[in-house]
C-alpha positions as CSV (number, residue, x, y, z in Angstrom):
1,M,7.2,19.0,-0.9
2,I,4.0,18.7,1.1
3,E,4.1,21.3,3.8
4,N,2.7,20.5,7.2
5,A,1.9,16.9,6.1
6,R,1.8,14.5,9.1
7,H,4.1,11.7,8.1
8,Q,2.4,9.3,10.6
9,D,-0.7,9.6,8.5
10,L,1.2,8.8,5.4
11,A,3.4,5.9,6.7
12,A,1.9,3.2,4.5
13,F,2.1,5.5,1.4
14,I,5.7,6.4,2.2
15,E,6.7,2.8,2.7
16,K,5.3,1.9,-0.8
17,I,6.9,5.0,-2.4
18,E,10.3,3.8,-1.1
19,E,9.6,0.2,-2.1
20,A,8.9,1.4,-5.6
21,G,12.2,3.3,-5.8
22,G,11.2,6.8,-4.8
23,G,12.8,8.9,-2.1
24,C,11.2,10.5,0.9
25,E,12.4,12.9,3.6
26,V,10.4,13.7,6.7
27,G,11.1,16.9,8.6
28,E,9.4,19.5,10.8
29,Y,8.2,21.3,7.6
30,G,6.3,18.2,6.3
31,V,7.3,15.6,3.8
32,R,9.5,15.9,0.7
33,F,9.3,13.3,-2.1
34,Y,12.0,13.0,-4.7
35,Y,13.3,11.0,-7.6
36,R,15.8,8.3,-6.5
37,G,15.8,6.1,-9.5
38,P,13.5,4.3,-12.0
39,L,10.2,3.1,-10.6
40,R,10.0,-0.6,-9.6
41,A,6.9,-2.7,-9.8
42,T,5.3,-2.8,-6.3
43,D,2.2,-4.6,-5.0
44,V,-0.4,-2.8,-2.8
45,I,-3.2,-4.1,-0.6
46,T,-5.6,-1.4,0.5
47,E,-6.5,-1.3,4.2
48,I,-8.3,0.9,6.7
49,H,-6.2,3.6,8.4
50,P,-3.3,3.4,9.1
51,G,-2.8,1.1,6.1
52,F,-2.6,2.0,2.4
53,M,-5.8,4.0,1.9
54,T,-8.4,3.0,-0.7
55,D,-8.5,6.7,-1.9
56,W,-4.8,6.4,-2.9
57,Q,-5.1,3.3,-5.1
58,P,-6.5,4.9,-8.3
59,L,-3.7,7.5,-8.3
60,W,-1.2,4.8,-7.3
61,A,-2.3,2.8,-10.4
62,T,-1.3,5.7,-12.6
63,L,2.1,6.1,-11.0
64,I,2.9,2.4,-10.9
65,A,1.9,1.9,-14.5
66,H,5.1,3.7,-15.4
67,A,7.2,1.1,-13.5
68,Q,9.0,-1.8,-15.3
69,G,7.3,-5.1,-14.5
70,K,4.0,-6.3,-13.0
71,S,2.3,-4.7,-10.0
72,I,-0.8,-5.8,-8.3
73,I,-3.4,-3.7,-6.5
74,H,-5.7,-5.6,-4.2
75,E,-8.7,-3.6,-3.0
76,T,-10.0,-4.8,0.4
77,V,-11.9,-1.8,1.7
78,M,-14.4,-0.9,-1.0
79,Q,-16.5,-3.3,-2.9
80,N,-15.8,-2.1,-6.4
81,R,-13.3,0.8,-6.6
82,F,-11.8,0.1,-10.1
83,Q,-14.2,2.1,-12.3
84,Y,-11.2,4.1,-13.7
85,I,-9.3,1.2,-15.4
86,E,-11.3,1.3,-18.7
87,Q,-10.0,4.9,-19.3
88,L,-6.4,4.0,-18.4
89,I,-6.6,1.0,-20.8
90,K,-7.9,3.4,-23.5
91,M,-4.9,5.6,-22.8
92,G,-2.5,2.6,-23.3
93,A,-2.2,0.9,-19.9
94,D,-1.9,-2.9,-19.7
95,I,-4.3,-3.7,-16.9
96,K,-6.0,-7.0,-16.2
97,P,-8.7,-7.4,-13.5
98,F,-8.7,-10.7,-11.6
99,E,-10.2,-12.2,-8.5
100,P,-7.6,-13.2,-5.9
101,E,-7.9,-16.7,-4.4
102,I,-8.8,-16.0,-0.8
103,S,-9.7,-18.8,1.6
104,H,-11.9,-16.7,3.9
105,P,-12.9,-13.5,2.0
106,E,-15.4,-12.5,4.7
107,K,-12.4,-12.1,7.1
108,L,-10.2,-10.1,4.7
109,Y,-12.6,-7.7,3.1
110,N,-13.9,-4.7,5.0
111,F,-17.3,-4.7,3.2
112,D,-20.1,-7.2,3.5
113,W,-19.0,-10.0,1.3
114,K,-22.6,-11.2,0.9
115,D,-23.2,-8.0,-1.1
116,K,-20.6,-9.0,-3.7
117,Q,-21.8,-8.7,-7.3
118,P,-20.5,-10.8,-10.2
119,T,-19.2,-7.6,-11.9
120,D,-17.1,-6.4,-8.9
121,I,-13.4,-6.3,-9.3
122,H,-11.2,-6.8,-6.3
123,A,-7.7,-6.8,-7.8
124,I,-5.8,-5.7,-10.9
125,E,-2.5,-6.5,-12.4
126,I,-0.7,-3.6,-14.1
127,S,2.2,-4.3,-16.5
128,G,4.5,-1.5,-17.4
129,P,6.1,0.7,-18.3
130,T,3.2,2.5,-19.9
131,E,3.3,5.5,-22.1
132,F,-0.1,7.0,-21.7
133,K,-1.6,8.5,-24.8
134,G,-4.1,11.4,-25.0
135,G,-7.8,11.2,-25.9
136,E,-11.2,12.6,-25.0
137,F,-12.7,11.4,-21.8
138,E,-15.8,12.3,-19.7
139,V,-15.1,12.4,-15.9
140,H,-17.6,10.3,-14.1
141,D,-16.3,10.7,-10.5
142,L,-13.7,12.5,-8.4
143,R,-11.0,9.8,-8.1
144,A,-11.3,8.5,-11.7
145,G,-11.1,12.1,-13.0
146,A,-7.9,12.8,-11.0
147,T,-6.5,9.5,-12.2
148,I,-7.2,10.3,-15.9
149,L,-5.7,13.8,-15.4
150,L,-2.5,12.4,-13.9
151,A,-2.2,9.9,-16.7
152,A,-2.7,12.6,-19.3
153,I,0.0,14.9,-17.9
154,S,2.4,12.1,-17.5
155,G,1.8,10.9,-21.1
156,V,2.0,12.1,-24.6
157,G,-0.5,13.9,-26.8
158,T,-3.5,16.1,-26.0
159,T,-6.2,15.0,-23.6
160,T,-9.6,16.7,-23.4
161,L,-11.7,16.1,-20.2
162,T,-15.3,17.0,-19.9
163,N,-17.3,17.2,-16.7
164,V,-14.2,18.4,-14.8
165,D,-16.5,19.7,-12.0
166,Q,-16.2,16.2,-10.6
167,I,-12.4,16.8,-10.1
168,D,-12.8,20.3,-8.8
169,R,-15.1,19.2,-6.0
170,G,-12.3,17.2,-4.4
171,Y,-9.1,18.9,-5.6
172,E,-9.2,22.7,-5.1
173,N,-7.2,24.6,-7.8
174,I,-5.7,21.3,-9.1
175,D,-5.0,22.8,-12.5
176,W,-3.0,25.7,-11.0
177,K,-1.1,23.3,-8.6
178,L,-0.2,21.0,-11.5
179,K,0.8,23.9,-13.7
180,S,3.1,25.1,-11.0
181,L,4.9,21.7,-11.3
182,G,5.2,22.1,-15.1
183,A,2.0,20.6,-16.4
184,D,0.5,22.1,-19.6
185,I,-3.2,22.5,-18.7
186,E,-5.7,24.9,-20.2
187,R,-9.3,25.4,-19.1
188,K,-11.9,26.3,-21.7
């Protein structure tokens, strides 16, 4: 349960959770998410508010990697927001980057299309279900770090993360919060 969450700010996320097979209940207290059945492959296109936010997509990739089937995440807000996929692939995820065929990309994307680099990734296909496996990883940025952390606690084996200050700067007491949900996390 997320107390005091404003469901109107989470409408696009709630829609995708329900499409993927999860449950959601909105009340005066906030929003409660719950298990309704096995995860289903679900495609996402990031958008500016009130759409599915670009900040959610790395965490969504970790969740949807557990679903049976193929899911697509198409990033339209940020130029290259898939820096985390190399780590998820090392942990066992089946992720393939691709460039969607778009007739007028300058109208779809919310960044200056002329700044596009040959190494930019705008979409990924994730095939699941994935059983993430532990390993040793250095955290390079906030979202990638949280993504690796979630993959680790939803997988098997031991994972060691270094440079966790990157995660701490955006997620206050994340280890304590995840431990309260049953995660086995130890800081050294």
